[in-house]
Each structure stands twice: as structure tokens, then as C-alpha cells.
N, C-alpha and C positions, 0 to 999 in steps of 0.2 A: 224647684227643681232645676230650672234654667241657670240660676245663680251657681249652683254647685257644678254644673257641667262647664261653665265658663271659667271657673276658678281651678278646676282640677288640670287642664293641661299645662298651664304655667308652673304649676307646682312640681308636675312630673318632669318637665323640661330643666327646672332649676336643680332638682334633686339629681338628675342625670348629670349635669354640668359639674356639680359639686363632688359627687360621689363616683360616678361611673367613669369619668375621664381621669381621675387622679390615679397615677401609676406608683407602685411602692418605690421607696427611695432606693432599694436595692436591686430593682430591675435594671439590666444592662440593655444594650441595643438588641434589636431582633436578628436573629441569624437562624438558618436552616441546620438542624442538626443532623439531619438524615445522612447516611454514609454514601458516598459516591465510589470511593475505592477503598481498599484495605491492603496493608502490607505488614509482614512480620520480620523484625531484624534478627539478625544471629543471637542476640541476647534475650530473644524471646518476647520483645514488646510488640504487642498488636496495636499497630497505628492507623487509625482511620482517616481518611480524607473526607471531611464532611463538606457539604454543598455550601456552607457558610453564607456569606454576603459580600459587599464590595470591599470589606476590610480583611477578611481572612477567609480561608478555605477555597474550595474550587471556583466559586464565583469570582473571587478576587484574581487569583492568579491564571485562571483560563482567559480572562478578558485582558487585564493589565499585562501580563507577561507572556501571553500567547503560548500556553502550555495547555494542550487540549487532549492528551491521551494519558490514561492512568499509568501505563508503563513508564512514562518519563518521570513519574513520582514515586513509583514502587520500586523500580530497578535500582536506583542509589540506595534504598533502604535495605537492600538484599545483603548489603555489607554493613559492618560495624559503624556506629556512629563516628563521623570524623572529627567533631567538635562537640564538648559537652559543658554545659554551664547550669548545674542543678537540674531543673526539669526541661531546660532549652537544649534541644539537640539539633545538630546540623549533619546532613548526609549529602555526600558529594558524588557525582556520577558524570558520565560524558556521553553526549549524543554525537554520533559521526556519520558523515556522508563523503563518500569518495570524491564528488564533485566539489563540495563546499568546506570539507575540513572537519573540525569538531568544535564543540563548545561543552563547557562545564555547567552542569546544572546543580544547583544547590536547593535543597529541599530543608526548611526549617520547620521543626516540630516542637509542640508543647506537650511534654508527656505528663499532663497533670489535669486535674479536674477544671482549673480555672486558668485564663491567661495571667501573664505576668502583672497586668494592670488592674486584674479583678474584674473587668468589664464582662467577660464572656464566661459562662459557666456551663460545662458539658452535663452536669447532673451527676448525682451520687453513683459511684462505680464506673464512670466513664472518663476518658481523657480527651481533651481538645482535639488533638492530632496534628495534622498538617496546617501550619498557619499560612505559609506561602511557598512557591517553588518559582525559580528563576534562572535565566542563563547569566553567568558571572560576566560582569563588565558591560551589559546592555540592557536598556529598558525592556524592550520585547525580543523574546527569542525569534530567530528566524523561522519562516514558515516551513522549511524542509524539516525541521526536528519533528513535526507532527506527521510526516509521510510514513 
């Protein structure tokens, strides 16, 4: 009985390493598909802003581009898409402040199940939604846009 017990753990570990850690070839990077904000454009497109990760969605642009309010993303989408390229859409809007002036906010949307490179999949019947949002011509939006 002692030999069976001593033999079992290495077999279990080896099996877990060979089978359990292998990921399917079609699996993309992890991202949080939960919705943080929603907007509907005049053409009736329901566009989600998903929490995402460091590459797309809320986690991407709220850190990298300093946009921290849903309104800064949804207000530009209250008008028609300013630029269309298949399932890729851009919406433009402005944030203004009497003291600091105004900045143009660009919201990029993928209105399809998968991203253009096929790495991210929102699932059957869903769209990826907002990829990124940023202030035109600058790496980070000024802090006053979030006031």
C-alpha cells in the first residue's frame, strides 16, 4: 500500500501539468466582459463600455487616458458616429471648462462580436463596445474633464 501512495502524487501532478494548464488555441487574453456604462446612439446601436483590461475598455482608458466618468464616453455617442469603417466607429465630443478651455474627446467603438484582430470575443449576441476613449492630441486628459 505504501508504494501506491508514493506513486499517486507524481502521477496527479504530471497529469495536471499536461492537461490542466494547456489552454485552447482559440483562447484570447483575459478581459472582464461586465458592463460599466451603456449608451445608445441615434441609429439605435446599444453600445456597452465593458470593464475590459489594460488593452481595451474601462480599465484601459480610465488609467492610461484619465477618463473616469461614464458621461465622458456616453455623451459623444448621443450623436451620430463621426467616422465609420465597417464595424469600427468613432464618436467625437467636447469637454469644456470656462477656466481651462475645451478638449475634443474621441470614443472608439467596435460594434461586432470580436475585435478586428480576433483576440477578444464578447460572446454570441453581444458586441465588444467601447475599445478606448481619449482626449485628442494628448496622452492623458487633463484632470478637470472629470469634474
